[in-house]
PDB file as gemmi writes it, atoms N, CA and C in Angstrom:
CRYST1    1.000    1.000    1.000  90.00  90.00  90.00 P 1                      
ATOM      1  N   MET A   1      -0.949 -12.570   3.001  1.00  0.00           N  
ATOM      2  CA  MET A   1      -0.261 -12.872   1.761  1.00  0.00           C  
ATOM      3  C   MET A   1      -0.078 -11.600   0.921  1.00  0.00           C  
ATOM      4  N   ALA A   2      -1.125 -10.772   0.882  1.00  0.00           N  
ATOM      5  CA  ALA A   2      -1.053  -9.546   0.078  1.00  0.00           C  
ATOM      6  C   ALA A   2       0.063  -8.635   0.574  1.00  0.00           C  
ATOM      7  N   ARG A   3       0.232  -8.576   1.890  1.00  0.00           N  
ATOM      8  CA  ARG A   3       1.242  -7.695   2.477  1.00  0.00           C  
ATOM      9  C   ARG A   3       2.652  -8.138   2.090  1.00  0.00           C  
ATOM     10  N   VAL A   4       2.871  -9.443   2.021  1.00  0.00           N  
ATOM     11  CA  VAL A   4       4.189  -9.973   1.646  1.00  0.00           C  
ATOM     12  C   VAL A   4       4.437  -9.765   0.157  1.00  0.00           C  
ATOM     13  N   LEU A   5       3.441 -10.087  -0.662  1.00  0.00           N  
ATOM     14  CA  LEU A   5       3.590  -9.898  -2.105  1.00  0.00           C  
ATOM     15  C   LEU A   5       3.828  -8.427  -2.455  1.00  0.00           C  
ATOM     16  N   LEU A   6       3.156  -7.544  -1.746  1.00  0.00           N  
ATOM     17  CA  LEU A   6       3.290  -6.110  -1.989  1.00  0.00           C  
ATOM     18  C   LEU A   6       4.748  -5.670  -1.918  1.00  0.00           C  
ATOM     19  N   MET A   7       5.440  -6.157  -0.893  1.00  0.00           N  
ATOM     20  CA  MET A   7       6.835  -5.766  -0.689  1.00  0.00           C  
ATOM     21  C   MET A   7       7.748  -6.306  -1.795  1.00  0.00           C  
ATOM     22  N   GLY A   8       7.364  -7.414  -2.415  1.00  0.00           N  
ATOM     23  CA  GLY A   8       8.159  -7.977  -3.498  1.00  0.00           C  
ATOM     24  C   GLY A   8       7.858  -7.368  -4.854  1.00  0.00           C  
ATOM     25  N   LEU A   9       6.663  -6.819  -5.005  1.00  0.00           N  
ATOM     26  CA  LEU A   9       6.249  -6.304  -6.310  1.00  0.00           C  
ATOM     27  C   LEU A   9       6.530  -4.822  -6.504  1.00  0.00           C  
ATOM     28  N   PHE A  10       6.643  -4.075  -5.415  1.00  0.00           N  
ATOM     29  CA  PHE A  10       6.864  -2.635  -5.502  1.00  0.00           C  
ATOM     30  C   PHE A  10       8.069  -2.247  -4.658  1.00  0.00           C  
ATOM     31  N   SER A  11       8.810  -1.259  -5.110  1.00  0.00           N  
ATOM     32  CA  SER A  11       9.938  -0.761  -4.324  1.00  0.00           C  
ATOM     33  C   SER A  11       9.413   0.061  -3.145  1.00  0.00           C  
ATOM     34  N   LEU A  12      10.242   0.209  -2.137  1.00  0.00           N  
ATOM     35  CA  LEU A  12       9.859   0.997  -0.961  1.00  0.00           C  
ATOM     36  C   LEU A  12       9.555   2.436  -1.355  1.00  0.00           C  
ATOM     37  N   ASP A  13      10.348   3.002  -2.262  1.00  0.00           N  
ATOM     38  CA  ASP A  13      10.110   4.384  -2.711  1.00  0.00           C  
ATOM     39  C   ASP A  13       8.725   4.540  -3.336  1.00  0.00           C  
ATOM     40  N   VAL A  14       8.341   3.593  -4.168  1.00  0.00           N  
ATOM     41  CA  VAL A  14       7.020   3.658  -4.806  1.00  0.00           C  
ATOM     42  C   VAL A  14       5.930   3.544  -3.753  1.00  0.00           C  
ATOM     43  N   LEU A  15       6.084   2.630  -2.800  1.00  0.00           N  
ATOM     44  CA  LEU A  15       5.074   2.435  -1.776  1.00  0.00           C  
ATOM     45  C   LEU A  15       4.906   3.665  -0.890  1.00  0.00           C  
ATOM     46  N   LEU A  16       5.996   4.330  -0.579  1.00  0.00           N  
ATOM     47  CA  LEU A  16       5.919   5.507   0.287  1.00  0.00           C  
ATOM     48  C   LEU A  16       5.213   6.681  -0.384  1.00  0.00           C  
ATOM     49  N   LYS A  17       5.202   6.704  -1.713  1.00  0.00           N  
ATOM     50  CA  LYS A  17       4.581   7.801  -2.448  1.00  0.00           C  
ATOM     51  C   LYS A  17       3.199   7.447  -2.985  1.00  0.00           C  
ATOM     52  N   SER A  18       2.712   6.242  -2.683  1.00  0.00           N  
ATOM     53  CA  SER A  18       1.494   5.752  -3.317  1.00  0.00           C  
ATOM     54  C   SER A  18       0.482   5.217  -2.317  1.00  0.00           C  
ATOM     55  N   ASN A  19      -0.683   4.893  -2.854  1.00  0.00           N  
ATOM     56  CA  ASN A  19      -1.674   4.062  -2.181  1.00  0.00           C  
ATOM     57  C   ASN A  19      -2.459   3.355  -3.273  1.00  0.00           C  
ATOM     58  N   VAL A  20      -3.476   2.598  -2.905  1.00  0.00           N  
ATOM     59  CA  VAL A  20      -4.165   1.777  -3.896  1.00  0.00           C  
ATOM     60  C   VAL A  20      -4.803   2.628  -4.993  1.00  0.00           C  
ATOM     61  N   LYS A  21      -5.543   3.655  -4.631  1.00  0.00           N  
ATOM     62  CA  LYS A  21      -6.267   4.471  -5.611  1.00  0.00           C  
ATOM     63  C   LYS A  21      -5.544   5.741  -6.023  1.00  0.00           C  
ATOM     64  N   GLY A  22      -4.648   6.248  -5.178  1.00  0.00           N  
ATOM     65  CA  GLY A  22      -4.035   7.544  -5.443  1.00  0.00           C  
ATOM     66  C   GLY A  22      -4.933   8.651  -4.922  1.00  0.00           C  
ATOM     67  N   GLY A  23      -4.480   9.876  -5.027  1.00  0.00           N  
ATOM     68  CA  GLY A  23      -5.301  11.015  -4.619  1.00  0.00           C  
ATOM     69  C   GLY A  23      -4.801  11.683  -3.358  1.00  0.00           C  
ATOM     70  N   VAL A  24      -5.586  12.621  -2.872  1.00  0.00           N  
ATOM     71  CA  VAL A  24      -5.217  13.387  -1.689  1.00  0.00           C  
ATOM     72  C   VAL A  24      -5.639  12.657  -0.424  1.00  0.00           C  
ATOM     73  N   SER A  25      -4.977  12.975   0.658  1.00  0.00           N  
ATOM     74  CA  SER A  25      -5.286  12.375   1.948  1.00  0.00           C  
ATOM     75  C   SER A  25      -6.616  12.907   2.470  1.00  0.00           C  
ATOM     76  N   LYS A  26      -7.417  12.018   3.027  1.00  0.00           N  
ATOM     77  CA  LYS A  26      -8.675  12.440   3.637  1.00  0.00           C  
ATOM     78  C   LYS A  26      -8.443  12.983   5.036  1.00  0.00           C  
ATOM     79  N   LEU A  27      -7.288  12.652   5.616  1.00  0.00           N  
ATOM     80  CA  LEU A  27      -6.974  13.091   6.971  1.00  0.00           C  
ATOM     81  C   LEU A  27      -6.175  14.387   6.998  1.00  0.00           C  
ATOM     82  N   ASP A  28      -5.335  14.599   5.999  1.00  0.00           N  
ATOM     83  CA  ASP A  28      -4.469  15.783   5.970  1.00  0.00           C  
ATOM     84  C   ASP A  28      -4.491  16.377   4.565  1.00  0.00           C  
ATOM     85  N   SER A  29      -5.303  17.385   4.372  1.00  0.00           N  
ATOM     86  CA  SER A  29      -5.443  17.972   3.036  1.00  0.00           C  
ATOM     87  C   SER A  29      -4.173  18.670   2.553  1.00  0.00           C  
ATOM     88  N   SER A  30      -3.260  18.980   3.453  1.00  0.00           N  
ATOM     89  CA  SER A  30      -2.014  19.618   3.044  1.00  0.00           C  
ATOM     90  C   SER A  30      -0.935  18.593   2.694  1.00  0.00           C  
ATOM     91  N   ALA A  31      -1.216  17.322   2.890  1.00  0.00           N  
ATOM     92  CA  ALA A  31      -0.244  16.271   2.592  1.00  0.00           C  
ATOM     93  C   ALA A  31      -0.051  16.146   1.085  1.00  0.00           C  
ATOM     94  N   GLU A  32       1.087  15.605   0.716  1.00  0.00           N  
ATOM     95  CA  GLU A  32       1.412  15.395  -0.691  1.00  0.00           C  
ATOM     96  C   GLU A  32       0.413  14.431  -1.329  1.00  0.00           C  
ATOM     97  N   ARG A  33       0.032  14.705  -2.562  1.00  0.00           N  
ATOM     98  CA  ARG A  33      -0.900  13.847  -3.295  1.00  0.00           C  
ATOM     99  C   ARG A  33      -0.233  12.504  -3.580  1.00  0.00           C  
ATOM    100  N   ARG A  34      -0.926  11.427  -3.311  1.00  0.00           N  
ATOM    101  CA  ARG A  34      -0.406  10.076  -3.527  1.00  0.00           C  
ATOM    102  C   ARG A  34      -0.678   9.617  -4.956  1.00  0.00           C  
ATOM    103  N   GLN A  35       0.263   8.863  -5.507  1.00  0.00           N  
ATOM    104  CA  GLN A  35       0.091   8.254  -6.818  1.00  0.00           C  
ATOM    105  C   GLN A  35      -0.597   6.903  -6.636  1.00  0.00           C  
ATOM    106  N   ALA A  36      -1.367   6.482  -7.609  1.00  0.00           N  
ATOM    107  CA  ALA A  36      -1.995   5.161  -7.562  1.00  0.00           C  
ATOM    108  C   ALA A  36      -0.955   4.102  -7.904  1.00  0.00           C  
ATOM    109  N   LEU A  37      -1.045   2.964  -7.237  1.00  0.00           N  
ATOM    110  CA  LEU A  37      -0.176   1.848  -7.585  1.00  0.00           C  
ATOM    111  C   LEU A  37      -0.540   1.352  -8.984  1.00  0.00           C  
ATOM    112  N   ASP A  38       0.417   0.737  -9.659  1.00  0.00           N  
ATOM    113  CA  ASP A  38       0.202   0.221 -11.010  1.00  0.00           C  
ATOM    114  C   ASP A  38      -1.002  -0.734 -10.996  1.00  0.00           C  
ATOM    115  N   PRO A  39      -2.066  -0.410 -11.727  1.00  0.00           N  
ATOM    116  CA  PRO A  39      -3.282  -1.219 -11.661  1.00  0.00           C  
ATOM    117  C   PRO A  39      -3.105  -2.660 -12.160  1.00  0.00           C  
ATOM    118  N   ARG A  40      -2.205  -2.871 -13.131  1.00  0.00           N  
ATOM    119  CA  ARG A  40      -1.987  -4.236 -13.631  1.00  0.00           C  
ATOM    120  C   ARG A  40      -1.336  -5.108 -12.569  1.00  0.00           C  
ATOM    121  N   ILE A  41      -0.329  -4.567 -11.899  1.00  0.00           N  
ATOM    122  CA  ILE A  41       0.352  -5.313 -10.845  1.00  0.00           C  
ATOM    123  C   ILE A  41      -0.599  -5.531  -9.677  1.00  0.00           C  
ATOM    124  N   LEU A  42      -1.343  -4.511  -9.336  1.00  0.00           N  
ATOM    125  CA  LEU A  42      -2.297  -4.596  -8.240  1.00  0.00           C  
ATOM    126  C   LEU A  42      -3.367  -5.656  -8.514  1.00  0.00           C  
ATOM    127  N   GLN A  43      -3.865  -5.693  -9.743  1.00  0.00           N  
ATOM    128  CA  GLN A  43      -4.878  -6.691 -10.113  1.00  0.00           C  
ATOM    129  C   GLN A  43      -4.299  -8.098 -10.040  1.00  0.00           C  
ATOM    130  N   ALA A  44      -3.052  -8.267 -10.474  1.00  0.00           N  
ATOM    131  CA  ALA A  44      -2.405  -9.583 -10.400  1.00  0.00           C  
ATOM    132  C   ALA A  44      -2.229 -10.012  -8.947  1.00  0.00           C  
ATOM    133  N   LEU A  45      -1.852  -9.079  -8.093  1.00  0.00           N  
ATOM    134  CA  LEU A  45      -1.692  -9.371  -6.669  1.00  0.00           C  
ATOM    135  C   LEU A  45      -3.034  -9.799  -6.071  1.00  0.00           C  
ATOM    136  N   GLN A  46      -4.083  -9.053  -6.348  1.00  0.00           N  
ATOM    137  CA  GLN A  46      -5.410  -9.383  -5.827  1.00  0.00           C  
ATOM    138  C   GLN A  46      -5.878 -10.742  -6.344  1.00  0.00           C  
ATOM    139  N   ALA A  47      -5.637 -11.022  -7.611  1.00  0.00           N  
ATOM    140  CA  ALA A  47      -6.039 -12.302  -8.192  1.00  0.00           C  
ATOM    141  C   ALA A  47      -5.299 -13.461  -7.524  1.00  0.00           C  
ATOM    142  N   ALA A  48      -4.021 -13.271  -7.239  1.00  0.00           N  
ATOM    143  CA  ALA A  48      -3.236 -14.318  -6.583  1.00  0.00           C  
ATOM    144  C   ALA A  48      -3.772 -14.600  -5.183  1.00  0.00           C  
ATOM    145  N   VAL A  49      -4.102 -13.547  -4.455  1.00  0.00           N  
ATOM    146  CA  VAL A  49      -4.624 -13.724  -3.092  1.00  0.00           C  
ATOM    147  C   VAL A  49      -5.987 -14.413  -3.131  1.00  0.00           C  
ATOM    148  N   VAL A  50      -6.872 -13.958  -4.007  1.00  0.00           N  
ATOM    149  CA  VAL A  50      -8.209 -14.548  -4.099  1.00  0.00           C  
ATOM    150  C   VAL A  50      -8.123 -15.992  -4.606  1.00  0.00           C  
ATOM    151  N   ASN A  51      -7.169 -16.275  -5.488  1.00  0.00           N  
ATOM    152  CA  ASN A  51      -6.982 -17.637  -5.974  1.00  0.00           C  
ATOM    153  C   ASN A  51      -6.535 -18.557  -4.838  1.00  0.00           C  
ATOM    154  N   GLN A  52      -5.642 -18.056  -4.006  1.00  0.00           N  
ATOM    155  CA  GLN A  52      -5.133 -18.844  -2.876  1.00  0.00           C  
ATOM    156  C   GLN A  52      -6.162 -18.939  -1.753  1.00  0.00           C  
ATOM    157  N   PHE A  53      -6.906 -17.871  -1.539  1.00  0.00           N  
ATOM    158  CA  PHE A  53      -7.909 -17.802  -0.469  1.00  0.00           C  
ATOM    159  C   PHE A  53      -9.248 -17.380  -1.076  1.00  0.00           C  
ATOM    160  N   PRO A  54     -10.019 -18.311  -1.587  1.00  0.00           N  
ATOM    161  CA  PRO A  54     -11.262 -17.985  -2.315  1.00  0.00           C  
ATOM    162  C   PRO A  54     -12.284 -17.175  -1.513  1.00  0.00           C  
ATOM    163  N   THR A  55     -12.243 -17.240  -0.210  1.00  0.00           N  
ATOM    164  CA  THR A  55     -13.205 -16.459   0.580  1.00  0.00           C  
ATOM    165  C   THR A  55     -12.751 -15.019   0.798  1.00  0.00           C  
ATOM    166  N   ALA A  56     -11.535 -14.699   0.389  1.00  0.00           N  
ATOM    167  CA  ALA A  56     -11.018 -13.328   0.553  1.00  0.00           C  
ATOM    168  C   ALA A  56     -11.778 -12.383  -0.376  1.00  0.00           C  
ATOM    169  N   LYS A  57     -12.095 -11.217   0.142  1.00  0.00           N  
ATOM    170  CA  LYS A  57     -12.782 -10.195  -0.651  1.00  0.00           C  
ATOM    171  C   LYS A  57     -11.741  -9.204  -1.162  1.00  0.00           C  
ATOM    172  N   GLU A  58     -11.930  -8.753  -2.386  1.00  0.00           N  
ATOM    173  CA  GLU A  58     -10.973  -7.808  -2.968  1.00  0.00           C  
ATOM    174  C   GLU A  58     -10.905  -6.526  -2.159  1.00  0.00           C  
ATOM    175  N   ALA A  59     -12.016  -6.095  -1.606  1.00  0.00           N  
ATOM    176  CA  ALA A  59     -12.019  -4.873  -0.782  1.00  0.00           C  
ATOM    177  C   ALA A  59     -11.123  -5.060   0.444  1.00  0.00           C  
ATOM    178  N   ASP A  60     -11.148  -6.245   1.042  1.00  0.00           N  
ATOM    179  CA  ASP A  60     -10.296  -6.513   2.199  1.00  0.00           C  
ATOM    180  C   ASP A  60      -8.822  -6.561   1.806  1.00  0.00           C  
ATOM    181  N   VAL A  61      -8.545  -7.064   0.620  1.00  0.00           N  
ATOM    182  CA  VAL A  61      -7.157  -7.090   0.124  1.00  0.00           C  
ATOM    183  C   VAL A  61      -6.663  -5.664  -0.065  1.00  0.00           C  
ATOM    184  N   ARG A  62      -7.484  -4.803  -0.668  1.00  0.00           N  
ATOM    185  CA  ARG A  62      -7.101  -3.398  -0.869  1.00  0.00           C  
ATOM    186  C   ARG A  62      -6.871  -2.690   0.463  1.00  0.00           C  
ATOM    187  N   LYS A  63      -7.747  -2.942   1.440  1.00  0.00           N  
ATOM    188  CA  LYS A  63      -7.566  -2.344   2.767  1.00  0.00           C  
ATOM    189  C   LYS A  63      -6.264  -2.792   3.394  1.00  0.00           C  
ATOM    190  N   SER A  64      -5.959  -4.062   3.248  1.00  0.00           N  
ATOM    191  CA  SER A  64      -4.720  -4.609   3.803  1.00  0.00           C  
ATOM    192  C   SER A  64      -3.498  -3.957   3.166  1.00  0.00           C  
ATOM    193  N   ILE A  65      -3.567  -3.744   1.870  1.00  0.00           N  
ATOM    194  CA  ILE A  65      -2.458  -3.100   1.150  1.00  0.00           C  
ATOM    195  C   ILE A  65      -2.277  -1.668   1.646  1.00  0.00           C  
ATOM    196  N   ASN A  66      -3.358  -0.906   1.706  1.00  0.00           N  
ATOM    197  CA  ASN A  66      -3.260   0.476   2.179  1.00  0.00           C  
ATOM    198  C   ASN A  66      -2.770   0.542   3.619  1.00  0.00           C  
ATOM    199  N   ARG A  67      -3.219  -0.399   4.442  1.00  0.00           N  
ATOM    200  CA  ARG A  67      -2.792  -0.436   5.839  1.00  0.00           C  
ATOM    201  C   ARG A  67      -1.280  -0.687   5.920  1.00  0.00           C  
ATOM    202  N   ARG A  68      -0.772  -1.597   5.100  1.00  0.00           N  
ATOM    203  CA  ARG A  68       0.664  -1.898   5.103  1.00  0.00           C  
ATOM    204  C   ARG A  68       1.466  -0.676   4.645  1.00  0.00           C  
ATOM    205  N   ILE A  69       0.985   0.018   3.638  1.00  0.00           N  
ATOM    206  CA  ILE A  69       1.671   1.220   3.157  1.00  0.00           C  
ATOM    207  C   ILE A  69       1.704   2.276   4.256  1.00  0.00           C  
ATOM    208  N   CYS A  70       0.616   2.444   4.960  1.00  0.00           N  
ATOM    209  CA  CYS A  70       0.545   3.392   6.073  1.00  0.00           C  
ATOM    210  C   CYS A  70       1.556   3.016   7.155  1.00  0.00           C  
ATOM    211  N   GLU A  71       1.651   1.734   7.471  1.00  0.00           N  
ATOM    212  CA  GLU A  71       2.622   1.274   8.464  1.00  0.00           C  
ATOM    213  C   GLU A  71       4.050   1.578   8.016  1.00  0.00           C  
ATOM    214  N   LEU A  72       4.336   1.375   6.738  1.00  0.00           N  
ATOM    215  CA  LEU A  72       5.674   1.668   6.208  1.00  0.00           C  
ATOM    216  C   LEU A  72       6.008   3.145   6.365  1.00  0.00           C  
ATOM    217  N   ARG A  73       5.052   4.008   6.021  1.00  0.00           N  
ATOM    218  CA  ARG A  73       5.286   5.455   6.172  1.00  0.00           C  
ATOM    219  C   ARG A  73       5.558   5.808   7.629  1.00  0.00           C  
ATOM    220  N   HIS A  74       4.803   5.214   8.530  1.00  0.00           N  
ATOM    221  CA  HIS A  74       4.986   5.475   9.958  1.00  0.00           C  
ATOM    222  C   HIS A  74       6.372   5.014  10.416  1.00  0.00           C  
ATOM    223  N   GLN A  75       6.800   3.840   9.956  1.00  0.00           N  
ATOM    224  CA  GLN A  75       8.124   3.326  10.329  1.00  0.00           C  
ATOM    225  C   GLN A  75       9.234   4.241   9.828  1.00  0.00           C  
ATOM    226  N   VAL A  76       9.117   4.699   8.599  1.00  0.00           N  
ATOM    227  CA  VAL A  76      10.133   5.582   8.024  1.00  0.00           C  
ATOM    228  C   VAL A  76      10.150   6.911   8.770  1.00  0.00           C  
ATOM    229  N   LYS A  77       8.972   7.436   9.072  1.00  0.00           N  
ATOM    230  CA  LYS A  77       8.878   8.703   9.795  1.00  0.00           C  
ATOM    231  C   LYS A  77       9.487   8.577  11.190  1.00  0.00           C  
ATOM    232  N   ARG A  78       9.201   7.475  11.866  1.00  0.00           N  
ATOM    233  CA  ARG A  78       9.729   7.252  13.213  1.00  0.00           C  
ATOM    234  C   ARG A  78      11.260   7.127  13.185  1.00  0.00           C  
ATOM    235  N   LYS A  79      11.806   6.459  12.180  1.00  0.00           N  
ATOM    236  CA  LYS A  79      13.262   6.327  12.056  1.00  0.00           C  
ATOM    237  C   LYS A  79      13.904   7.684  11.795  1.00  0.00           C  
ATOM    238  N   SER A  80      13.230   8.522  11.017  1.00  0.00           N  
ATOM    239  CA  SER A  80      13.762   9.866  10.733  1.00  0.00           C  
ATOM    240  C   SER A  80      13.815  10.696  11.991  1.00  0.00           C  
ATOM    241  N   VAL A  81      12.807  10.601  12.828  1.00  0.00           N  
ATOM    242  CA  VAL A  81      12.761  11.356  14.092  1.00  0.00           C  
ATOM    243  C   VAL A  81      13.823  10.848  15.042  1.00  0.00           C  
ATOM    244  N   GLU A  82      14.022   9.547  15.097  1.00  0.00           N  
ATOM    245  CA  GLU A  82      15.019   8.970  15.990  1.00  0.00           C  
ATOM    246  C   GLU A  82      16.445   9.377  15.609  1.00  0.00           C  
ATOM    247  N   ASN A  83      16.673   9.624  14.334  1.00  0.00           N  
ATOM    248  CA  ASN A  83      18.010   9.987  13.867  1.00  0.00           C  
ATOM    249  C   ASN A  83      18.342  11.464  14.088  1.00  0.00           C  
ATOM    250  N   LEU A  84      17.385  12.244  14.511  1.00  0.00           N  
ATOM    251  CA  LEU A  84      17.651  13.670  14.747  1.00  0.00           C  
ATOM    252  C   LEU A  84      18.397  13.902  16.025  1.00  0.00           C  
TER     253      LEU A  84                                                      
END                                                                             
């Protein structure tokens, strides 16, 4: 549910430049610094998921969001390579 709501609440451009907390990449220190997603929108998204699924943990929701953002970046990168 969080992955679907994420796509409706944030534009693709914002998602590609962001992650849940913001900051530098732990895997690539030369990568561009990520902006944090809007905390109010993020909190509303987490509340909606936990309300719908009471056993869901907020940490798991955040992981799911970051994972979806990572997948989006990979898809965009792969499309860019294919177009070369």
